[in-house]
Structures are given as structure tokens and as C-alpha cells.
C-alpha positions in Angstrom: 15.7 1.5 8.9 17.5 -1.6 8.4 20.3 -2.7 6.3 17.9 -4.0 4.0 16.3 -0.5 3.6 19.6 0.8 2.3 18.5 1.5 -1.3 15.6 3.4 0.2 17.7 5.7 1.8 19.5 6.2 -1.2 16.2 7.3 -3.0 15.4 9.2 0.0 18.2 11.5 0.5 18.2 14.1 -2.7 14.4 15.0 -1.3 15.4 14.8 2.5 14.7 18.5 3.2 11.2 18.1 1.3 10.6 15.1 3.2 11.2 16.4 6.2 8.6 19.1 5.5 6.1 16.4 4.8 7.0 15.2 8.3 6.5 18.7 9.8 3.0 18.8 8.1 2.1 15.6 9.5 3.0 16.6 13.1 0.8 19.9 13.0 -2.1 17.6 11.5 -1.7 14.9 14.1 -2.1 16.7 17.3 -5.2 17.7 18.9 -6.5 19.8 22.1 -8.9 17.0 23.1 -6.8 14.7 25.2 -8.3 11.7 24.1 -7.8 12.2 20.3 -4.5 13.4 21.2 -3.9 10.1 22.8 -5.2 8.0 20.0 -3.2 10.7 17.1 -0.1 9.8 19.2 -0.6 5.7 19.0 -0.9 6.4 15.4 2.1 8.3 14.9 4.1 5.2 16.3 2.7 3.2 13.5 4.6 5.5 11.0 5.5 3.6 7.8 8.1 4.3 5.0 6.4 7.3 3.5 6.5 5.9 0.0 3.2 7.5 -1.4 4.5 11.0 -0.4 8.0 10.4 -1.6 6.8 9.1 -5.2 4.9 12.5 -5.1 7.7 14.7 -4.5 10.0 12.6 -7.0 7.2 13.2 -9.8 7.1 17.0 -8.8 10.9 17.5 -9.2 10.8 15.5 -12.5 7.8 17.6 -14.0 8.7 21.2 -12.8 10.1 21.3 -9.1 8.6 20.6 -5.6 6.3 23.7 -4.5 4.4 24.2 -1.3 1.7 22.8 -2.5 3.3 19.4 -3.1 4.6 19.0 0.3 0.9 19.6 1.7 -0.1 17.1 -0.8 2.5 14.7 0.3 0.9 14.7 3.8 -2.4 14.4 2.2 -1.7 11.0 0.8 -0.1 9.9 3.8 -2.9 10.7 5.9 -5.1 8.8 3.5 -3.0 5.7 3.8 -2.8 6.0 7.6 -6.4 6.1 7.5 -7.1 2.9 5.7 -4.3 1.0 7.7 -6.4 1.9 11.0 -9.3 0.6 9.2 -7.8 -2.5 8.0 -6.6 -3.7 11.0 -9.8 -3.7 12.8 -11.3 -5.4 9.7 -8.4 -8.1 9.8 -8.4 -8.3 13.6 -4.5 -7.6 13.4 -2.5 -7.7 16.6 0.5 -5.7 15.2 1.4 -3.0 13.0 5.0 -1.5 12.6 6.1 -3.5 15.7 3.5 -1.8 17.9 -0.1 -2.9 19.1 -2.5 -2.3 16.8 -4.6 0.9 17.6 -7.9 -1.3 18.1 -5.9 -3.6 20.3 -5.3 -0.7 22.8 -8.1 1.9 22.1 -11.2 -0.6 20.8 -13.0 -1.0 17.5 -15.2 2.1 18.2 -12.4 4.5 18.7 -10.2 3.3 16.1 -13.0 3.1 13.3 -13.6 6.9 14.2 -9.7 7.4 14.1 -9.7 6.2 10.9 -12.8 8.6 9.6 -11.1 11.7 11.3 -7.9 10.9 9.3 -9.6 11.1 6.1 -11.6 14.1 7.1 -8.0 15.7 8.0 -6.8 14.7 4.5 -9.6 16.4 2.7 -9.4 19.1 5.0 -5.9 19.8 4.0 -6.4 19.2 0.4 -9.3 21.8 0.7 -7.2 24.4 2.0 -4.8 24.3 -1.0 -7.8 25.3 -3.4 -6.8 23.1 -6.0 -9.6 21.6 -8.1 -7.4 19.3 -9.9 -6.0 17.7 -6.6 -9.4 17.5 -4.8 -10.8 15.4 -7.9 -8.0 13.0 -8.3 -8.2 12.1 -4.5 -11.7 12.1 -4.3 -11.9 9.7 -7.6 -8.9 7.7 -5.8 -10.6 6.9 -2.2 -13.8 6.0 -4.5 -11.7 3.4 -6.3 -10.1 2.4 -3.0 -13.3 1.7 -1.2 -14.9 -0.1 -4.4 -11.5 -2.4 -4.1 -11.9 -3.0 -0.5 -15.7 -3.8 -0.8 -15.1 -6.0 -3.9 -12.6 -8.1 -1.6 -15.2 -8.2 1.1 -17.7 -9.7 -1.5 -15.2 -12.6 -2.6 -14.2 -13.7 0.7 -14.0 -17.3 0.4 -15.1 -17.3 -3.0 -12.7 -20.1 -4.3 -13.6 -19.5 -7.8 -11.8 -16.0 -7.9 -9.3 -15.8 -10.8 -6.0 -13.8 -11.2 -8.1 -11.3 -13.4 -10.5 -10.5 -10.7 -7.7 -10.5 -7.9 -5.5 -7.7 -10.1 -8.5 -5.5 -10.6 -9.3 -5.6 -6.7 -5.7 -4.8 -5.9 -5.4 -2.5 -8.7 -8.2 -0.4 -7.0 -7.4 -1.0 -3.3 -3.8 -0.5 -3.4 -2.3 0.5 -6.7 -4.4 3.4 -7.2 -3.2 5.5 -4.6 0.2 4.8 -5.7 -0.6 5.9 -9.3 -2.6 8.9 -7.7 0.3 10.2 -5.7 2.4 10.3 -8.8 -0.2 12.2 -10.6 -0.5 14.7 -8.1 3.3 15.4 -8.6 1.9 17.4 -11.7 -0.2 19.6 -10.0 0.7 23.1 -10.1 2.9 22.5 -13.5 2.2 22.9 -17.2 3.7 19.4 -17.3 3.8 17.4 -20.7 0.8 15.2 -20.7 2.4 12.2 -22.0 5.2 12.6 -19.1 2.2 12.7 -16.5 0.7 9.3 -17.7 3.9 7.7 -18.0 4.8 8.6 -14.5 1.2 7.7 -13.5 1.6 4.4 -14.8 4.8 3.8 -13.1 3.1 4.3 -10.0 0.0 2.1 -10.7 3.0 -0.8 -11.8 4.6 -0.5 -8.6 1.6 -0.3 -6.7 0.3 -3.5 -8.0 3.7 -5.1 -7.4 3.9 -4.0 -3.8 0.6 -5.6 -3.2 1.4 -8.7 -4.7 4.8 -9.0 -2.6 2.6 -8.0 0.5 0.4 -10.7 -0.2 3.2 -13.2 -0.5 4.7 -12.1 2.7 1.8 -12.4 4.4 2.3 -16.3 3.9 6.2 -16.9 4.2 7.2 -13.5 6.0 8.6 -13.2 9.5 6.4 -11.1 11.9 9.5 -9.9 13.6 10.7 -8.6 10.5 7.3 -7.4 8.9 6.5 -5.7 12.3 2.9 -6.5 11.7 0.4 -9.6 12.0 0.8 -12.0 9.2 -1.5 -14.9 8.0 -4.7 -12.5 8.0 -5.5 -13.2 4.7 -6.1 -16.7 5.1 -7.5 -16.1 8.2 -10.2 -13.7 6.7 -10.7 -15.7 3.6 -9.0 -13.4 1.3 -7.6 -15.4 -1.5 -4.0 -13.8 -2.8 -2.2 -14.6 -5.6 -0.1 -17.9 -4.8 -3.2 -19.5 -3.2 -5.4 -18.7 -6.2 -3.0 -20.4 -8.3 -2.6 -23.2 -5.9 -6.3 -24.0 -6.5 -6.8 -23.4 -9.7 -3.7 -26.1 -10.9 -4.6 -29.0 -7.9 -6.6 -32.1 -8.8 -10.2 -31.9 -8.2 -10.3 -33.9 -5.1 -7.3 -32.4 -3.7 -9.0 -28.8 -4.5 -11.9 -29.8 -2.5 -9.9 -30.8 0.4 -8.1 -27.5 0.1 -11.0 -25.4 0.1 -12.4 -26.9 2.9 -9.4 -26.5 4.9 -9.2 -22.8 4.1 -12.8 -22.3 4.8 -12.0 -23.5 8.6 -12.1 -21.5 11.6 -9.5 -23.0 13.9 -5.6 -23.3 13.4 -4.5 -20.4 11.3 -0.6 -20.7 11.8 -1.3 -24.7 11.0 -3.1 -23.9 7.7 -0.7 -20.9 6.9 2.5 -23.6 7.2 0.4 -25.9 5.1 -0.7 -23.6 2.3 3.3 -21.8 2.5 4.6 -25.4 2.0 2.5 -26.4 -0.9 3.0 -23.2 -2.8 6.6 -23.2 -2.4 7.0 -27.1 -3.2 4.8 -26.4 -6.4 6.3 -23.2 -7.6 3.4 -20.8 -7.2 5.0 -18.6 -4.8 7.8 -17.8 -6.7 5.5 -17.4 -9.9 3.7 -14.7 -7.7 7.2 -13.0 -7.1 7.8 -13.6 -10.7 4.4 -11.6 -11.9 5.3 -8.8 -9.4 8.6 -8.6 -11.0 7.0 -8.2 -14.4 4.7 -5.3 -13.0 8.0 -3.6 -12.0 9.5 -4.2 -15.6 6.3 -2.8 -16.9 6.9 0.3 -14.5 10.3 0.8 -15.8 9.0 0.5 -19.3 7.0 3.8 -18.7 9.8 5.6 -17.3 11.5 5.1 -20.4 9.1 7.9 -21.8 10.3 10.5 -19.2 13.4 12.2 -20.0 16.3 10.8 -18.2 17.6 12.1 -14.7 19.0 11.2 -11.2 15.3 11.4 -10.1 14.0 9.1 -12.7 17.0 6.7 -12.1 15.9 6.5 -8.4 12.4 5.7 -9.3 14.0 2.6 -10.8 15.9 1.8 -7.8 12.7 2.5 -5.8 11.0 -0.2 -7.8 13.7 -2.7 -7.3 13.4 -2.0 -3.3 9.6 -2.8 -3.6 10.3 -6.1 -5.2 12.7 -7.1 -2.8 11.6 -5.8 0.4 10.7 -8.1 3.5 8.7 -5.8 5.2 
């Protein structure tokens, strides 16, 4: 982790032993006797992220009654699900890099990558099924269904310049925020927890996930690939309208909007288009406004935490929220 990740290290420390157990569970699940599959899984292990979703799950479990063995396994489940979506996303976006490494499909091809993503989904469901927890299975099944609807909705609105902020928020709520919220809700499994506290933590997770995606979309415009460790500019290239771009289009004069739409619909010069759009959203304040909207979602998440009895763990969730808002990768 870099110096910018110091707040994340602070949040990780109280749950380091439990997170190490999640890592061990992931290592067991990401090995196979088939040499080709093991090579694919080995490459996917290089694409390890910051483990925010299992960390959220373990924090909520600790707040609601304690971390049990089942929560460690569920932490591995949500990370497997997240990893599966990233493998598929990189194929769909034709991304070059992920976590500073070549995207898996750039090494092994689209066919193997899509099937590996499917395999990771299957592994997640298999691991969850072995826990014999009907509640957890239902939460995860509904969440994956919602994530798929969000991704399909985004595909359906590619290059749809009429999309508004409400539609955008609905899509990112489904495709991204739903898994954050589900991770928090899974922390309650196995505990006779106060329903109000469970709902408050789930709302916190959903707000955090919404802010996470807004920031991610802003970084796709203004980020540095060397810092982000992944391909940027893919949203523009694929016709995915993000919050600052939606605001730019909706508040541009008709003739300028027409020219912008023609430019965005083009197929050449992705970097040139990215530079132009970035300059406009900066000059006109739409990038700043998008970050402010992410900040508002963080504020809402913290309000939800106010409905949970305060503790070191709740305070660290506030720190995590601020980290998500100010991250650069």
C-alpha cells in the first residue's frame, strides 16, 4: 500500500488476523489441479485489490456480535464475486491493464477470461452453499441478480445522450453499491442482531458503494494510469455516460451539445476526447460537483452509522468512508 493508503492500513489493523484468514480461504479457492486453469487463477491472484468488501463484512460482523468462521468464508465469497465481475468487465471494456498488470484477457484471450469469470462465480456460490446458510444464499443471489441488471442497463444506455442523473444513480446503485450493501448485511448472518442496526449498516454500505463508483468514474477522466494501475478512459471509449459528462451535456447550449455528442459518438482519438472532456468538466465545475455529490453520499452513510452504537469499529467505518472519497486508485 502507498502512503495515500495510510487510512486504509489504520482500518485494517484491528481485523488483520481475520483478514489473513480470508486471504487463506481465497488461496485455497484459487488453486486447481488443472494446469491451464491454475495458470489463469495464478494470473487472477496478481490482480488482488484492497479487499474493501470483505473488510466491510467483517467490520459489520464485529459490530453486530463478533466475527465467526462463517463470516471469514463469506468474506472470501464476496471477494470471489467481485473478482469475477472485474474479469468480465475488462473483457467488455477491452481494458489493457488491471492492478498494474496486463488484464487477464490480454494474456489469455477473451474465451478463457469469460469462462474464468464464470468459474469464479461458481466458486463463490459453491463456497457459500457449503455453509448451509439459506439467508446468505438469498442475499447473494439477489445481489448478483441486481448487479447483472445494472450492467445490462448500462449496456442498454451506451451512447444514449439523453440519460439523466437519476438513471445513472440507479445503474451504479445496482452494479456497484448493491455488493457493498450486501457485504454489510452479510455481517449480520449468524447473529440475532438488532434489525435497525442491520439496516443502518446496509444503508451505510450502499452509500459507500455509490460514492465509490462516482469517484471511480471521475478518476476514469482525470486519473493517472500509473497510480490507478488500470486502463482509464474506457467509459468514454465505450459510450458509458458518467456523472460529470451527463452534467456537461445537460448544461451545454444546444449547438455545443450537438457537437459534443458527435465527438463522444466517434471511434477515434480516445485520449484526445478524454483530454477535451476533462478540460471542459474542470473549467465548468462539473468534475468538482461530481466529487461533491460523492461527498454527499458519504455524509448520508455516516448519518446511517449514527443509528449504530458507537465504538472503535464504527469510528473506523467513518475513516473508511473518507478514504473512499479521497482515494486516487
